[in-house]
N, C-alpha and C positions, 0 to 999 in steps of 0.2 A: 537431568537438567539440560536445557537447550544451549547451544553455542551462542555466544554474544554476537550481535550483528549491528550493522548500520541500517537503520530503518527510517524511511521518509514517511512522514505523516502529512497527508494532503486533506485538509479540512478547512472550510471557510468559517465555521462556527468556532469562535475563540474559546468558549468554555469547553466544548467537546475536544477541540484540538489540545488544550492544556491537560485535560484528564488523560487522554491517550498518551501524550508525551510523558507525563509524570509516571504513569503505570509502566511504560516501556523502559524508562530510565531506572525505575525501581527494580525492574527485571534485569538490569545490568547492560542494556543496549545503548548504543550511541544513537541519538535521535536528531533529525533535522525536520523542519516543518515548511510547508507551503500552504498558502491560503487560496490559491486558484490553480486551475489546470495548467495554465501557462507557466506559473511559477514552478509547478511540479516538473514540467519538461526541462526547464532550466536547471533545477536542482539535480535531476537524474543525470543530465550531461556533465554537470560540474562535480557532483559529489559521489556519483556512482553507488547508490545504496544497494545493500544486499537484498532488501525487501521493501515493500511499500504498503501502507495502509491508505486507502483511497475512498473518499466520499464521492457520490455521484452528483448530487445537486450543488453546483458551484457556479460562480460568475465567470465570465470570459470563456472558459472552456470547461465543460463538465467532465465527470469521471469517464463516461463512455468515450468522449473525445480524446482523453488522455490514452485510454486503452487502444482506441482506433489508430492513434498515431504510430503504433508499433505493428500495424497490420502487415507491413512489408517484411518485417524481421522480428518475429515473436521472441526469438532468442535474446533480444536486447531488452525485453520488458522484464523488470525485476519481478520476482514472485510477489503477487499482489493479493491482498485481502481487501475486499470492498466492504466498507462499513457505511450503511445508509438507511434512511427511513423508508426508502423505496424497496419494498420486499415482495412485490408482485412476481409471480412465477416468470413472466416474460422478461422482467428486469434481471432476475437471477440468470436466466438462460442467456440473455444478451451479454452480461458481464463475463460469464464463463466462456461464451463463444468468442469474445474479444481477448481472452487470455487470462482473466482473473483466476486465481487458484482456489479462492474461497470467498464466501459471502456471509456477512453477519448483519442482521437487522438491528437498528436502534429501537429502543434502548437495549443495552447489553450490560451484562455484569462483568466485574473484574475477572472472575473465573473464566467466563466465556472468552474474554479478550486474551487472557494468558494461554488458554488451550488453543485458540485459533492461531496465535502467533507461533507457538511451539510447532504446530503442524505446518505452518507456512514456511518456517525456517528449514524444514526438511528439503525444500527446493533450492536452497542456497548452494553455490559451488563449494567443493570441498575446501577445508581449511587450507589457506595459503594458495588456493586456486585463483585464476584470473578473475578480476571483476569486469563486468560488461562495460564497454565503452562505446558510446554512440558517436558516429562521425558524420 
């Protein structure tokens, strides 16, 4: 069983956002949500999540923009699972090159989400370790 974590879900589609939030809570995790990339950056600074589930296609600032904002200090980027309808090889490469740890194409099953979250949480700091703080 994986360790419980603080996970930020960044998704502009309310239905998908709620499905992911519900599944993660059922897994025992604490969950916060953001609807846009700009909201995500605010949440990361304020809430300091252990991990992030990130959509690519969003208003204001897309998922690539969120990942790019950590280019100067990748260590401050929470371990990130990109979940998106964009599954072209170049999108996967771009997300990974910008620091994403994993990539899952929509639609996805509950089992796929659980598996990918468990794998993502292996990148969390040790229990009781410091949480990342952006300044």
